[in-house]
C-alpha positions in Angstrom: 0.0 -0.2 0.2 1.3 3.4 -1.1 1.0 5.9 1.9 -0.3 9.2 0.5 0.5 12.4 2.3 -2.0 14.5 3.7 -1.8 17.8 2.8 -3.6 20.9 5.1 -4.7 24.1 3.6 -2.5 26.7 4.8 -3.7 28.3 8.5 -3.9 32.0 7.8 -1.4 34.0 9.8 -4.1 35.8 11.6 -5.3 32.3 13.5 -1.9 32.0 14.6 -1.7 33.1 18.5 1.5 33.6 20.7 1.3 32.9 24.5 0.8 36.5 25.2 -2.0 37.4 22.5 -4.0 34.2 24.2 -3.6 35.3 27.6 -4.3 38.9 27.0 -7.4 37.2 24.8 -8.4 35.2 28.1 -8.3 38.6 30.3 -10.2 40.2 28.3 -12.9 37.6 28.1 -12.7 37.0 31.6 -13.1 40.7 32.3 -16.3 41.1 29.7 -17.9 37.9 31.4 -17.8 38.9 34.8 -19.2 42.3 34.2 -22.3 40.4 32.6 -22.6 38.6 35.8 -22.1 40.7 38.5 -23.8 43.6 37.6 -26.9 41.5 37.4 -26.5 39.9 40.7 -24.8 42.9 42.8 -25.1 46.7 42.7 -23.9 48.6 39.4 -21.4 50.4 41.5 -19.7 47.6 41.4 -19.7 46.8 37.8 -18.2 50.1 37.4 -15.3 49.4 39.6 -15.0 46.6 37.2 -14.7 48.6 34.4 -12.1 51.0 35.8 -10.2 47.9 36.5 -10.5 46.9 33.0 -10.0 49.7 31.6 -6.6 50.0 33.4 -5.5 46.4 32.6 -6.5 47.2 28.6 -4.3 50.0 28.7 -1.2 48.3 30.6 -1.7 45.6 27.9 -2.4 47.2 24.5 -1.1 51.2 25.1 -2.4 53.8 23.2 -5.2 50.8 21.7 -6.5 50.5 25.2 -8.3 53.8 25.2 -11.1 52.0 23.1 -11.9 50.3 26.3 -13.2 53.8 27.7 -16.1 52.9 26.1 -17.3 51.0 28.9 -18.0 54.4 31.0 -20.8 55.3 28.7 -24.2 54.1 30.2 -26.0 51.2 28.9 -22.6 50.0 26.6 -21.9 47.3 29.1 -23.8 44.8 26.6 -21.0 44.9 24.1 -18.0 42.9 25.0 -15.9 46.3 24.6 -12.7 44.4 26.0 -12.5 41.6 23.2 -13.5 44.1 20.8 -10.2 46.2 22.1 -8.0 42.9 21.9 -9.5 42.7 18.1 -8.5 46.0 17.2 -5.3 45.5 19.2 -4.6 41.8 17.3 -5.3 43.1 13.8 -3.1 46.3 14.2 -0.4 44.2 15.3 -1.0 41.7 12.5 -0.6 44.4 10.0 2.4 46.0 11.3 3.9 42.7 11.4 3.1 42.1 7.7 3.9 45.5 6.8 7.6 44.8 8.1 8.2 41.7 6.4 6.8 43.4 3.0 9.4 46.2 3.6 12.0 43.9 4.1 11.5 41.6 1.0 11.0 44.9 -0.9 14.7 45.9 0.4 16.2 42.4 0.0 14.9 42.4 -3.6 16.5 46.1 -4.5 19.6 44.7 -2.7 19.3 41.9 -5.1 19.7 44.3 -8.0 
């Protein structure tokens, strides 16, 4: 019997996470879920405290992109997973920057070979 080599389709680089990226995503998911649960079970003021803790965490993890998490302070915006949206924005900007750097490096190498 002949063994056939299985070919797997190329996995896009947008779905390959480093440990830090995955850790930051888990933190954002936990912050959003805890905000949904705590504000329903306890006083809304505790939810506001979680908002402030989440904003500080997002600013520490994502730097200027973390400013998007300030939307959590808008009344009624708690229904949206803003911390996860902040992570997505940070991740796609980071990936785009990485791909742009690779493209510039290839162009520089191609020009150097001429």
